N, C-alpha and C positions, 0 to 999 in steps of 0.2 A: 634645496632638494634633499629628500630624505633617503636614507639608505635601507638596508634590509631591516625587517621588524625585529625587535628585541626577543629574547627568549620569553619574557613575560607576555609580549604581545602574541607571540605564536601559541603559548599555552592557553591564553584567553581565547583565541580563535578556535583551538581544538575543543575547549570546554563549551563554547557557545554551540558548536556544531553537535557535540555529543549530548548536551543537556538543555539546549535552548527550546524555544516553542515548537519548532519543527519536529525535534525528537519526541517531545511529549505528544504531539499529534500522531506520530508514528506508533507510539506506545499504545494509544487509545485504539488505533486500527488494528495493531497485533492482537489486543485483547478480544475484539470482535471477531477477527478473522479466524483465530484459533479456537473459537468456541466449538464445542462438540456438535458434530452433525453438519458443520459448514461445508465439508468436502474440500476444505483448503488447509494448507499448512503455510507457515511463514517464519521468517527470521530476519533480523536486522543484519545487513552486510555493509561492508565499506569497500568500495571499488577504489583503485589507485586514483589519488588526487580528486576524489569526489566526496560529496556529503554522504553520510550513511543513508541507505534506503531500506525499505522493507521488501524482501523478495518473497513473492506470493506464488505458491504452486497449487495445482489441482491434485488431490489424492483420492478422489471418488471414483467409483464405477470399475474397480479392479483394474484399471489401466495404468495405475501409477501416476507420476507427475507428468506434466506435458513439457519436458525438457527443462530449460532454465527458468521457466515462469515469467513473471512480470516484476520489474522493479518499480515500486511506488515510492515516489518522493512527496514532499509537501512544501508549499511556498505560498506567500501572499500574492494574490492576483487581484488587482483593482481594489486593494484594501480588505479582501476576503481571503482567508486561508483555504486552499484546496489540495486535495490529494492529486498527484499528477502521475501519468503513465506516458512515458516518451515525451515529456514536456507539456502534454495536454492535460487540462484539468477534467477529472472524470467524476468527482464527488466533492462538494464542500465539506471541509472537516467537521462542521456542526451537523452534518447528516451522516456521520460515521456508521450508523446502523444500516444504511443503504449500500455501503461500500462492497460487502461480500456478493451481493447479487450482481452488481456491476462488474466486479472482478471475475466472477464465474463466466459471465458472458464474454468478457475479453479473453480469458483463457481458452474458452472453447472455440472462439474465432481463431485465435493463434494456432490452435491444434488442428484446425479444419474440421471440427465437430459442429453439429447443429447446437444452436443455443437453446437451453431448456426453456420451455414456455408453459404457462398454464392454459386452461381452456379459453380464457378471454384473450389469449395472444401476448400477454405480458411476460417479460423475462422472469423466470422463478429465481428467487434468491436461494443460493446454496446454504443459507444459514437460518432457514425458518424454524430451527429447533430450539428457539429460546433466545435468540440474540435481542438485546434490549429488555430483558426481564426486569 
């Protein structure tokens, strides 16, 4: 039977959380979400005893942010890395450019606002001002 992890093992675990593939995917999401005109703001936060997540808030429309925003995590699901909100996959990480539009819709629903749509009835991305240039 094995005892407590060594100091080196604990340090290795912390580094994996801070700099592993999940953190790199969150960094890519942070770059897309924080693009000018997205209507979103974000930052990496660490909750007690949990992996770091990207907290995303809405900042558009003169109404300020919608409370605590959404905590976005990422993890492999069925061999594919996904951005997760509340443990549910919302966008595969290789489609990161689509994430702001999805997050705008989720934040609007959480705040009880209508989800922005275009004339065709599709959800409008809050980041149409040059994401993926």
